[in-house]
N, C-alpha and C positions, 0 to 999 in steps of 0.2 A: 504494500500500500504506500508506504513512505517513499520507496524507491521509484514507484510509478510517478508520484508527485514530483520527485526530484528530476527525473528524466523528461517528463512532459512539460513542466512549468518552470522550475527553477533553473535548470541548465540553459535553456534558450534565453531566459531573462538575464542570466549572468553574462552571456556573451554580449548583450547590448549595454551592460553596465560599464560605465567608464569613470575612472577616478584619475585625477592628474594633479600636478603641482599647482596649477593656477586655481582650479576649483577648491583645492584644499586650503591654500593660503588665503583666498578671498572669502571663503565661507567660515574659516576657523580663526581668523585674526584680522586685524585692521590693515588696510593697505599701507598705512604709514609705517607699520612695523617692518615691512619689506624694504621700503624706501630708506628708512633710517638705518637698517642693517647694512645696506649698500654704502651709505655714507660712512658707517663705522668701519667697513672693510677698506674703503678708500683711504680714510684717515689713518688706519693702522698700517697700510702699505706705505703711505706717504711718510709716516714717522718711523717706519721700520720696526714697528711693535708686532712681532710675529706671534705673541701669545694669543692674539685674537684668531689666529688661524686654527687653534685647537677646536673651538666649536664649529668652525667652517669645515673641518675635515669630515665630520659626520654627514653634512649636506653633500659634499663632494662624493662620498661613498654611496649615498642613496641615489644620486644622479648617475654615477658611473654604472651602478648595477641596474638601472632603469626600474627602480622600485617605485610604483605609483599608487600603491594601496594606502588609504588614509591612515590605517592603523600603524603603519611604519613611518609615516611622515609627521604625525601629530607629536611624537617626542622631540622633533626638531624645533618646535615653536619656542620652547624656553631658550634654546640656543640662539634663535633669532632675536629673542628679547635681550639677551646679553649683548649681541652685536648692535642692536638698536640703542641700548643704553650707552654703549661706547660712542656711537655716532651722536647721540643726544648730548653727551658731555662736552662736545665742542661748541655748543650754542651758549655763548657767554652773556648775551644781552637779554635782560629780563623781558623786554617787550616781545622779542622773538619767541621766547618760551611761552609766554602768555598767549600769544597769537596761535602758536602751534597747539596748545591745549584746547583753546576755543575751537579751532578748526577740527581737531580730532573728535571732540564731543559732538559738534554740529554734524560732521560727516557721518559719525556713527549713528546718530538719530535718523539721518536721511537714508542711510543704508538699511536701517531697521525697518522703516516704513515703506521703502520702495522695493527692497529685495527680500528680506527675511520673513516678514509677516505674510506677504502673499505666498511665498514658497511654503510656509508651514501650514497654510490653510488647505493645501492640496496633498499633504503627505502625512505619513506616520499616524498619529492618533486620529486624524480625521478619517482615514480609511477604516480604522477600527470602529469609529462611531457610526460610519455609514453601514458597515457590516452588521452592527448591532441593530440599527434601524431596520435593515432588511429582514433580519431574523425576527424582530418584533412584529413586522408587518405581515408575516406568514400566518399568524394566528396559532402557531404551534405552542404547546405548553413547554416542551423541552426539545432539545435536539441531541442526537448521539452521533458522533463522528467516528466511532470505532467499528462500525459495521462494514460490509463489503463496499457499499457505495460511500463516497467520502463524506456525504452529509445526508442523513436520513431523519425525517421528522416523525416524532411519535405524537399522533393526534390524541387528544383526551377522549377517553371512552365514556359513554353515557353510564350513569350509575345504574346498578341493578343487573348488569350483564356478567 
C-alpha cells in the first residue's frame, strides 16, 4: 500500500521538486545578509584577514559538491551571518547604520506581505485544512485509511440493525 503511494504519487512529484541556492537564501534569510556577507568577504580579502575564509570554506564545499537540498544549506546561514557581521563592522557612520536598519525592517515587512503571506496561504497547513473540509463535507462519521483502498468511508448504521 505505502509502496504503491510512493511509486505512483511521491516519486513523480519529487522529480518536479527543485531546491536551489537562490530559493533557499531568499526564503530563509534576508537578502541583505547575502549582500553584507559579500562585503565582508571583500573587506577580508582587501585587508588580508584570511580567518574569514574559514566559514566560507563550508559554502565552497557545498557549491563544489552541487548540494542543493535545503537541509544541507540551512546550516550555512549562521556562517553567512558571521560574514555579514564582518562586513557590517566596516560601517562607521551612525547615520548609515540607522538607515540600513530602517531599510532592513521596511524591506522585511514588504517581503512578508508580498511574498511570504501569499505563499503560505496556498501551502502546508492550508492543504490540511482543505482536506479536513473535504472529509467533513462527505457526511461520513469516520474514515479508515488502513483498508485495501486508500480511503474508505464507514457510513453510520441506523440503530436497531
